[in-house]
Structure formats: C-alpha cells, structure tokens
DODO-977440 format. One record per residue (C-alpha): chain; x, z negated, y; residue in one letter; residue number from 1. Coordinates in pm, 1 decimal. Layout:
BEGIN
SITE/chain/X/Z/Y/res/n
SITE/A/X/Z/Y/a/NUM .
...
//
This chain:
BEGIN
SITE/chain/X/Z/Y/res/n
SITE/A/-42.4/1.6/15.7/x/1 .
SITE/A/77.8/38.0/336.4/x/2 .
SITE/A/-11.3/-29.7/708.3/x/3 .
SITE/A/-69.2/332.9/833.2/x/4 .
SITE/A/-343.0/407.5/539.7/x/5 .
SITE/A/-694.1/315.3/592.2/x/6 .
SITE/A/-835.0/72.9/289.9/x/7 .
SITE/A/-1181.2/-52.6/271.7/x/8 .
SITE/A/-1280.3/-405.1/332.5/x/9 .
SITE/A/-1329.2/-614.8/30.3/x/10 .
SITE/A/-1586.9/-843.7/205.4/x/11 .
SITE/A/-1838.3/-598.2/302.5/x/12 .
SITE/A/-1784.0/-443.7/-78.0/x/13 .
SITE/A/-1813.2/-793.4/-227.7/x/14 .
SITE/A/-2142.6/-921.1/17.7/x/15 .
SITE/A/-2395.3/-781.1/-189.7/x/16 .
SITE/A/-2270.8/-889.0/-533.6/x/17 .
SITE/A/-2278.8/-1271.1/-337.0/x/18 .
SITE/A/-2624.7/-1192.7/-223.8/x/19 .
SITE/A/-2732.2/-1128.2/-568.6/x/20 .
SITE/A/-2541.5/-1373.5/-719.7/x/21 .
SITE/A/-2754.9/-1637.8/-478.3/x/22 .
SITE/A/-3076.1/-1475.0/-537.4/x/23 .
SITE/A/-3077.7/-1517.3/-921.2/x/24 .
SITE/A/-2949.1/-1873.9/-894.5/x/25 .
SITE/A/-3249.6/-1985.0/-1084.4/x/26 .
SITE/A/-3172.8/-1719.3/-1379.8/x/27 .
SITE/A/-2789.0/-1763.5/-1378.0/x/28 .
SITE/A/-2812.0/-2146.9/-1381.9/x/29 .
SITE/A/-2650.9/-2183.3/-1038.0/x/30 .
SITE/A/-2670.1/-2463.3/-734.3/x/31 .
SITE/A/-2720.0/-2335.1/-438.8/x/32 .
SITE/A/-2702.2/-2567.0/-139.7/x/33 .
SITE/A/-2639.6/-2573.2/247.7/x/34 .
SITE/A/-2405.2/-2840.1/438.5/x/35 .
SITE/A/-2487.9/-3033.1/752.1/x/36 .
SITE/A/-2237.4/-2736.5/947.2/x/37 .
SITE/A/-2423.8/-2471.2/754.6/x/38 .
SITE/A/-2166.0/-2350.1/495.5/x/39 .
SITE/A/-2341.2/-2214.4/190.4/x/40 .
SITE/A/-2221.8/-2380.9/-193.9/x/41 .
SITE/A/-2254.3/-2234.2/-480.4/x/42 .
SITE/A/-2235.9/-2477.5/-760.9/x/43 .
SITE/A/-2187.1/-2225.8/-1097.8/x/44 .
SITE/A/-2045.7/-2503.8/-1369.2/x/45 .
SITE/A/-1967.3/-2846.3/-1178.7/x/46 .
SITE/A/-2319.4/-3024.8/-1171.1/x/47 .
SITE/A/-2542.3/-2690.2/-1258.1/x/48 .
SITE/A/-2513.4/-2555.3/-1597.4/x/49 .
SITE/A/-2369.0/-2177.2/-1515.6/x/50 .
SITE/A/-2341.9/-1914.6/-1771.4/x/51 .
SITE/A/-2144.1/-1671.3/-1870.3/x/52 .
SITE/A/-2332.1/-1410.0/-1649.0/x/53 .
SITE/A/-2268.9/-1592.3/-1343.9/x/54 .
SITE/A/-1858.1/-1632.4/-1445.1/x/55 .
SITE/A/-1834.4/-1208.7/-1476.2/x/56 .
SITE/A/-2026.0/-1168.8/-1122.8/x/57 .
SITE/A/-1826.1/-1435.9/-1019.0/x/58 .
SITE/A/-1489.3/-1244.3/-1139.5/x/59 .
SITE/A/-1633.4/-908.0/-971.2/x/60 .
SITE/A/-1695.2/-1080.8/-591.6/x/61 .
SITE/A/-1330.0/-1191.5/-696.3/x/62 .
SITE/A/-1210.2/-862.8/-714.6/x/63 .
SITE/A/-1364.8/-776.3/-371.8/x/64 .
SITE/A/-1637.5/-518.1/-519.2/x/65 .
SITE/A/-1366.1/-316.9/-667.3/x/66 .
SITE/A/-1395.7/-368.7/-988.7/x/67 .
SITE/A/-1596.0/-423.1/-1330.5/x/68 .
SITE/A/-1566.6/-695.2/-1568.4/x/69 .
SITE/A/-1765.9/-634.4/-1886.5/x/70 .
SITE/A/-1805.7/-820.0/-2160.6/x/71 .
SITE/A/-1842.2/-641.6/-2538.0/x/72 .
SITE/A/-1762.9/-733.6/-2912.7/x/73 .
SITE/A/-1427.4/-765.8/-3003.2/x/74 .
SITE/A/-1133.5/-679.3/-2819.5/x/75 .
SITE/A/-791.9/-675.6/-2837.4/x/76 .
SITE/A/-799.3/-974.5/-3085.4/x/77 .
SITE/A/-1029.7/-886.0/-3388.7/x/78 .
SITE/A/-1122.5/-1217.9/-3519.6/x/79 .
SITE/A/-1284.4/-1285.7/-3226.2/x/80 .
SITE/A/-1633.7/-1241.8/-3140.0/x/81 .
SITE/A/-1603.8/-1079.9/-2776.8/x/82 .
SITE/A/-1352.4/-1020.6/-2499.1/x/83 .
SITE/A/-1352.6/-944.5/-2150.8/x/84 .
SITE/A/-1266.7/-619.3/-2011.9/x/85 .
SITE/A/-1156.9/-538.1/-1650.8/x/86 .
SITE/A/-1125.4/-207.4/-1478.5/x/87 .
SITE/A/-1031.5/-161.9/-1119.6/x/88 .
SITE/A/-937.1/142.3/-950.3/x/89 .
SITE/A/-768.5/3.4/-695.5/x/90 .
SITE/A/-542.7/-192.9/-906.8/x/91 .
SITE/A/-332.8/-329.7/-619.0/x/92 .
SITE/A/-634.1/-435.5/-378.5/x/93 .
SITE/A/-862.8/-548.4/-626.5/x/94 .
SITE/A/-624.0/-796.8/-759.9/x/95 .
SITE/A/-373.4/-896.4/-499.9/x/96 .
SITE/A/-555.4/-817.6/-252.6/x/97 .
SITE/A/-874.4/-1002.7/-323.8/x/98 .
SITE/A/-880.6/-1181.3/-668.2/x/99 .
SITE/A/-540.4/-1362.9/-717.5/x/100 .
SITE/A/-555.5/-1739.2/-631.1/x/101 .
SITE/A/-283.3/-1777.5/-357.4/x/102 .
SITE/A/-469.3/-1992.0/-68.5/x/103 .
SITE/A/-359.8/-2326.5/-165.4/x/104 .
SITE/A/-614.4/-2547.5/-24.0/x/105 .
SITE/A/-584.0/-2905.9/-1.3/x/106 .
SITE/A/-757.4/-3174.8/165.5/x/107 .
SITE/A/-456.8/-3279.3/394.1/x/108 .
SITE/A/-642.8/-3542.6/660.9/x/109 .
SITE/A/-871.4/-3718.9/393.1/x/110 .
SITE/A/-866.5/-3890.6/63.8/x/111 .
SITE/A/-1083.1/-3706.9/-194.7/x/112 .
SITE/A/-754.5/-3617.6/-324.3/x/113 .
SITE/A/-927.8/-3186.3/-333.5/x/114 .
SITE/A/-663.9/-2960.7/-450.7/x/115 .
SITE/A/-771.7/-2608.1/-525.0/x/116 .
SITE/A/-643.5/-2230.8/-530.2/x/117 .
SITE/A/-862.3/-2049.9/-244.1/x/118 .
SITE/A/-917.5/-1651.6/-491.2/x/119 .
SITE/A/-1151.2/-1394.0/-359.5/x/120 .
SITE/A/-1211.6/-1191.8/-73.1/x/121 .
SITE/A/-1174.4/-1478.7/201.6/x/122 .
SITE/A/-846.9/-1485.3/151.3/x/123 .
SITE/A/-806.9/-1113.7/301.1/x/124 .
SITE/A/-1002.0/-1279.4/653.1/x/125 .
SITE/A/-719.4/-1534.8/643.9/x/126 .
SITE/A/-424.0/-1365.2/552.2/x/127 .
SITE/A/-223.2/-1679.6/566.9/x/128 .
SITE/A/3.6/-1579.7/253.2/x/129 .
SITE/A/298.5/-1379.8/316.7/x/130 .
SITE/A/189.6/-1108.8/86.1/x/131 .
SITE/A/-73.7/-934.6/288.3/x/132 .
SITE/A/275.6/-870.7/520.2/x/133 .
SITE/A/371.8/-643.6/201.6/x/134 .
SITE/A/4.6/-513.9/165.0/x/135 .
SITE/A/-13.7/-430.5/479.1/x/136 .
SITE/A/-371.2/-511.7/463.1/x/137 .
SITE/A/-591.2/-779.1/618.7/x/138 .
SITE/A/-989.2/-773.2/655.4/x/139 .
SITE/A/-1145.5/-782.3/962.2/x/140 .
SITE/A/-1480.1/-901.7/822.2/x/141 .
SITE/A/-1746.5/-1161.4/988.6/x/142 .
SITE/A/-1856.8/-1312.4/647.0/x/143 .
SITE/A/-1650.4/-1421.4/399.2/x/144 .
SITE/A/-1664.3/-1572.1/84.6/x/145 .
SITE/A/-1427.3/-1802.3/-161.7/x/146 .
SITE/A/-1443.7/-1891.9/-498.2/x/147 .
SITE/A/-1314.1/-2201.6/-610.1/x/148 .
SITE/A/-1206.9/-2309.4/-969.3/x/149 .
SITE/A/-1301.1/-2661.4/-907.2/x/150 .
SITE/A/-1507.5/-2953.0/-1009.5/x/151 .
SITE/A/-1680.5/-2982.8/-658.2/x/152 .
SITE/A/-1720.7/-2803.7/-335.2/x/153 .
SITE/A/-1403.6/-2831.2/-71.4/x/154 .
SITE/A/-1435.7/-3133.3/176.9/x/155 .
SITE/A/-1492.8/-3092.7/546.7/x/156 .
SITE/A/-1123.5/-3098.0/632.1/x/157 .
SITE/A/-1112.8/-2759.7/385.9/x/158 .
SITE/A/-1403.6/-2607.5/552.2/x/159 .
SITE/A/-1235.5/-2637.0/868.1/x/160 .
SITE/A/-892.7/-2486.4/745.1/x/161 .
SITE/A/-1100.9/-2211.6/665.2/x/162 .
SITE/A/-1273.2/-2170.8/964.1/x/163 .
SITE/A/-1009.6/-2194.3/1194.0/x/164 .
SITE/A/-781.4/-1954.9/972.6/x/165 .
SITE/A/-999.8/-1690.3/936.9/x/166 .
SITE/A/-1142.3/-1727.5/1295.2/x/167 .
SITE/A/-1533.5/-1777.4/1145.0/x/168 .
SITE/A/-1784.4/-2004.0/1176.7/x/169 .
SITE/A/-1859.3/-2256.4/927.9/x/170 .
SITE/A/-2217.0/-2081.1/867.0/x/171 .
SITE/A/-2019.2/-1800.8/790.1/x/172 .
SITE/A/-1902.0/-1930.7/491.3/x/173 .
SITE/A/-1952.2/-1916.0/159.9/x/174 .
SITE/A/-1738.7/-2144.4/-156.1/x/175 .
SITE/A/-1872.6/-2068.6/-508.3/x/176 .
SITE/A/-1704.0/-2344.2/-765.2/x/177 .
SITE/A/-1660.4/-2413.5/-1079.3/x/178 .
SITE/A/-1396.9/-2587.7/-1354.6/x/179 .
SITE/A/-1237.0/-2464.5/-1576.2/x/180 .
SITE/A/-1458.1/-2660.7/-1849.5/x/181 .
SITE/A/-1774.4/-2471.9/-1756.9/x/182 .
SITE/A/-1878.0/-2150.3/-1925.1/x/183 .
SITE/A/-1870.9/-1964.2/-1568.8/x/184 .
SITE/A/-1518.2/-2114.0/-1511.1/x/185 .
SITE/A/-1368.1/-1996.0/-1857.0/x/186 .
SITE/A/-1529.0/-1660.6/-1812.6/x/187 .
SITE/A/-1381.7/-1615.2/-1485.0/x/188 .
SITE/A/-1044.1/-1732.6/-1537.1/x/189 .
SITE/A/-992.0/-1490.3/-1836.6/x/190 .
SITE/A/-1122.6/-1211.5/-1603.7/x/191 .
SITE/A/-738.5/-1258.5/-1474.9/x/192 .
SITE/A/-585.2/-1084.5/-1770.0/x/193 .
SITE/A/-505.2/-708.7/-1528.2/x/194 .
SITE/A/-455.4/-987.2/-1201.7/x/195 .
SITE/A/-109.5/-1121.7/-1432.3/x/196 .
SITE/A/-22.3/-797.1/-1507.1/x/197 .
SITE/A/-34.1/-721.7/-1113.2/x/198 .
SITE/A/130.1/-1014.5/-1025.3/x/199 .
SITE/A/421.0/-1025.0/-1320.8/x/200 .
SITE/A/489.9/-643.2/-1185.4/x/201 .
SITE/A/534.1/-737.5/-833.9/x/202 .
SITE/A/740.5/-1029.8/-894.9/x/203 .
SITE/A/960.2/-821.1/-1128.3/x/204 .
SITE/A/1013.6/-610.9/-798.7/x/205 .
SITE/A/816.6/-257.2/-924.7/x/206 .
SITE/A/659.8/-50.9/-653.3/x/207 .
SITE/A/312.0/-178.2/-598.4/x/208 .
SITE/A/203.3/186.0/-447.2/x/209 .
SITE/A/313.5/401.0/-769.1/x/210 .
SITE/A/54.6/156.9/-963.6/x/211 .
SITE/A/-296.3/395.3/-964.1/x/212 .
SITE/A/-498.1/286.6/-1188.7/x/213 .
SITE/A/-539.6/-15.3/-1498.2/x/214 .
SITE/A/-757.1/-177.5/-1717.7/x/215 .
SITE/A/-692.8/-531.9/-1936.1/x/216 .
SITE/A/-835.4/-730.8/-2162.5/x/217 .
SITE/A/-846.1/-1074.8/-2334.5/x/218 .
SITE/A/-1057.8/-1233.8/-2593.5/x/219 .
SITE/A/-1358.0/-1464.8/-2452.1/x/220 .
SITE/A/-1198.1/-1791.0/-2443.6/x/221 .
SITE/A/-1450.5/-2104.6/-2567.9/x/222 .
SITE/A/-1492.5/-2350.3/-2312.6/x/223 .
SITE/A/-1414.5/-2734.6/-2393.1/x/224 .
SITE/A/-1546.3/-3055.3/-2172.9/x/225 .
SITE/A/-1130.6/-3201.9/-2185.0/x/226 .
SITE/A/-910.8/-2986.0/-1917.9/x/227 .
SITE/A/-625.8/-2976.1/-2016.9/x/228 .
SITE/A/-768.2/-2814.3/-2322.6/x/229 .
SITE/A/-971.9/-2577.9/-2176.8/x/230 .
SITE/A/-705.1/-2447.9/-1973.7/x/231 .
SITE/A/-533.5/-2386.7/-2243.7/x/232 .
SITE/A/-789.4/-2163.2/-2418.0/x/233 .
SITE/A/-806.4/-2005.0/-2079.3/x/234 .
SITE/A/-421.6/-1934.2/-2072.9/x/235 .
SITE/A/-392.2/-1852.3/-2420.3/x/236 .
SITE/A/-637.9/-1577.9/-2418.7/x/237 .
SITE/A/-426.3/-1391.3/-2174.0/x/238 .
SITE/A/-100.7/-1524.7/-2304.3/x/239 .
SITE/A/-149.7/-1459.5/-2642.7/x/240 .
SITE/A/-424.5/-1271.6/-2649.8/x/241 .
SITE/A/-407.2/-1028.3/-2318.8/x/242 .
SITE/A/-389.8/-630.3/-2329.0/x/243 .
SITE/A/-339.9/-456.4/-2016.4/x/244 .
SITE/A/-248.8/-95.2/-1920.8/x/245 .
SITE/A/-125.9/16.6/-1641.1/x/246 .
SITE/A/-136.3/386.9/-1497.6/x/247 .
SITE/A/196.0/457.4/-1268.1/x/248 .
SITE/A/299.7/734.3/-1100.2/x/249 .
SITE/A/638.2/704.9/-1191.1/x/250 .
SITE/A/886.8/846.4/-1435.9/x/251 .
SITE/A/983.9/744.9/-1781.6/x/252 .
SITE/A/1248.0/548.9/-1705.2/x/253 .
SITE/A/1029.4/326.8/-1474.3/x/254 .
SITE/A/751.4/340.6/-1670.8/x/255 .
SITE/A/951.1/213.1/-1992.1/x/256 .
SITE/A/1109.7/-97.7/-1794.6/x/257 .
SITE/A/760.4/-177.8/-1695.0/x/258 .
SITE/A/635.8/-180.9/-2032.1/x/259 .
SITE/A/908.7/-377.3/-2154.4/x/260 .
SITE/A/955.4/-611.8/-1794.0/x/261 .
SITE/A/527.1/-725.8/-1790.5/x/262 .
SITE/A/441.4/-950.9/-2133.9/x/263 .
SITE/A/465.3/-1328.6/-2177.1/x/264 .
SITE/A/676.0/-1212.7/-2465.4/x/265 .
SITE/A/977.7/-1254.8/-2208.7/x/266 .
SITE/A/930.9/-1582.9/-2119.8/x/267 .
SITE/A/1129.2/-1881.2/-2258.7/x/268 .
SITE/A/868.0/-2058.9/-2349.9/x/269 .
SITE/A/644.4/-1813.1/-2516.9/x/270 .
SITE/A/533.1/-1908.9/-2874.9/x/271 .
SITE/A/346.7/-2245.2/-2802.7/x/272 .
SITE/A/-11.8/-2305.6/-2733.7/x/273 .
SITE/A/-2.3/-2344.3/-2344.2/x/274 .
SITE/A/-189.4/-2739.6/-2377.4/x/275 .
SITE/A/148.4/-2827.6/-2566.1/x/276 .
SITE/A/370.5/-2664.5/-2293.8/x/277 .
SITE/A/211.0/-2836.6/-2068.3/x/278 .
SITE/A/193.2/-3151.0/-2233.5/x/279 .
SITE/A/618.0/-3090.8/-2239.0/x/280 .
SITE/A/680.3/-3013.2/-1880.3/x/281 .
SITE/A/457.9/-3347.0/-1853.2/x/282 .
SITE/A/208.0/-3167.2/-1619.5/x/283 .
SITE/A/393.6/-3037.8/-1356.5/x/284 .
SITE/A/365.3/-2638.0/-1322.4/x/285 .
SITE/A/667.2/-2546.6/-1150.9/x/286 .
SITE/A/870.5/-2674.5/-1482.3/x/287 .
SITE/A/668.9/-2338.5/-1715.5/x/288 .
SITE/A/864.2/-2016.7/-1702.3/x/289 .
SITE/A/677.4/-1828.6/-1469.7/x/290 .
SITE/A/737.1/-1482.4/-1658.8/x/291 .
SITE/A/495.6/-1655.6/-1934.9/x/292 .
SITE/A/182.3/-1601.8/-1709.5/x/293 .
SITE/A/152.3/-1243.2/-1824.5/x/294 .
SITE/A/-66.0/-1083.9/-2053.2/x/295 .
SITE/A/44.5/-1022.2/-2445.6/x/296 .
SITE/A/66.2/-681.4/-2445.9/x/297 .
SITE/A/149.8/-394.3/-2197.8/x/298 .
SITE/A/111.7/-36.4/-2193.7/x/299 .
SITE/A/246.4/151.3/-1932.0/x/300 .
SITE/A/116.5/537.7/-1885.1/x/301 .
SITE/A/320.3/758.4/-1661.3/x/302 .
SITE/A/56.8/979.8/-1502.7/x/303 .
SITE/A/378.9/1181.7/-1349.9/x/304 .
SITE/A/498.1/1271.8/-1741.4/x/305 .
SITE/A/205.2/1170.1/-1951.8/x/306 .
SITE/A/404.4/939.7/-2140.3/x/307 .
SITE/A/336.7/603.3/-2271.1/x/308 .
SITE/A/535.0/289.7/-2334.6/x/309 .
SITE/A/420.6/-57.0/-2478.6/x/310 .
SITE/A/551.4/-407.9/-2476.9/x/311 .
SITE/A/536.1/-752.1/-2643.6/x/312 .
SITE/A/276.9/-827.5/-2896.0/x/313 .
SITE/A/-56.0/-991.8/-2939.5/x/314 .
SITE/A/-61.6/-1304.4/-3142.3/x/315 .
SITE/A/-412.3/-1386.1/-3313.4/x/316 .
SITE/A/-244.4/-1647.9/-3512.8/x/317 .
SITE/A/-197.6/-1845.5/-3140.1/x/318 .
SITE/A/-516.1/-1776.0/-3036.3/x/319 .
SITE/A/-710.7/-1899.0/-3326.3/x/320 .
SITE/A/-515.1/-2232.0/-3308.7/x/321 .
SITE/A/-592.5/-2293.6/-2943.7/x/322 .
SITE/A/-1001.3/-2170.4/-2993.1/x/323 .
SITE/A/-1026.6/-2380.7/-3300.9/x/324 .
//
C-alpha cells in the first residue's frame, strides 16, 4: 500500500454489518445497551450467551467489510467437524489495516484493571499505531466500531481515550466485546488465521504491496469456560490446524522464501499445546517466540509465474489433544 493510492473506508464498508448485528441482537443472543455518555455497547458473550453466527459476523466487521467469513464442514483437520474460512480480496488492508488487534487499551486512570487489544475498523480512524504510517492509510469516518476480546465493556477512561484519539464523540462509538471463552469470542479469534499470516509476512519483511489475495482456514475450536484452556484452543486451531494460501505478485525465489518463513514450524516453541507453552513462561506472552503466532501450513502462489510453494505442516494430533 502507498499513500498515493486511493483506498476504501473500512468504516463505511463495515457500518452496515454493525447495524445488522445490532438489529439481529435477539436472534444472535446479544445484549445491546447505551452508556450514560451515549456509547453503544454490544455484549456478544460476557453476560449475553452469544453465538457462533455472532462470532462469524463480528469477524467480518473486524475485516472492515473487506472479507468474508464462512463456517463449513471439515477443513484442514479432517477429523474435526467444522472449520472457519476467511477470504479477503485486499488482505493487507482487511487484515492489517482493520482486523489486527494492535491497539493497546488499558484503564490508566482508574482501578478497574481493564486491558484489551482493540481490533477492527476503529483502529483506522485513530491510526495511533506505527503500522498505519507504513500502510499509508487512515480512515476519516465520522462513526466507528471497535471489537474487544474482553469479558466486559471498557470503562469511561478507555472510552475517553478512544474518543480523543479518533476525534469522535462518545455517541459515535460502538464497542463489541466477547471473552475468548464464549462461542462468539472463540469463533472470531480463529477467524484471524489469515491475519496472522499477513502479520508474519510483515514481520519477516516481505513486500506487502506484492500480496494481492489470500484465503485461510482453521478448525472451529470448541469454547472452554477456563480462560487459559480457551485461549490455548483458539491458538492451537491456527498454530497447528491453520492453512493459508497467499497469492503474490513476486518472482519464484521470493514466493518460495515466503512459504518457508510463514509457518509456525519456524518457531522454537513449536510442538507443544499453546496452554502448556503459556504455563512454561508463567503467563508472559513476551517470552513466547513471536514466530509461533502463524498458521501451521503456508501455500504461496506467484501470480507472476504460476508456481506454487508450500511450507510447514498440519499437526492433527496436537489439535485433537487440545480440543479433547
């Protein structure tokens, strides 16, 4: 992406999806409320029951209206009944410009202990992350939505932070939240299988301009009431059961190298269930090798030459052990 090009508004594209989510709250088992300050809160799995369909729709909102998310029988792990498939025709903008959970939101002034990573189109309005400078993109929408992997809505201090950074009034903000343990939460996390591949490509220095299309699938992990186990399952679904295909405008050497660099097999922590890895580092995410956060298998096709290269491997046994 470059600043000289014109890109669509991820907020304008996702706004109808947000409104349909709210309109269908009863059938999706969501709870919609408004704070005294006018902020709209959508509980998709904290106090509300939520649903897999809600998680699927939330994932499409996270993609800024630029991607589709489907739940289908079988998938990369044949023994697991259903998978989440994500497709984005503009994967860089959809995944990195919107879906990536890159905005750190903490209650710095209160004592609530609230912390969450903001995801979705609201990131592109505030554009506080360095990534937006690299992408040459900022959205100028007048209303926006943020998705939080959290067990509750943000406190007033976090709402104020978001409003100030985005230049919007509180009543122009919608927060959608669901914990990892919920049906919606686990679904929308697994739907990041393509996004983690894009983030890994960015990390290894691949030219993002060259990524022209992408599809990813991972098994739909069952939720678990324990946070660590739920988090372990969603991560294992991608790390050991995720398969991504990227279509790149690059020569064979670069396409082959990307296929070799993308998979989670490049990580020194690969080979153990994520919950076990998390316990081994005493819950410190920063001690986990960052190369682990990527799909199990990568397929890279050069649209310039027609050649396809593969890297990594699926680990059905580890997925089964995690989900059991």
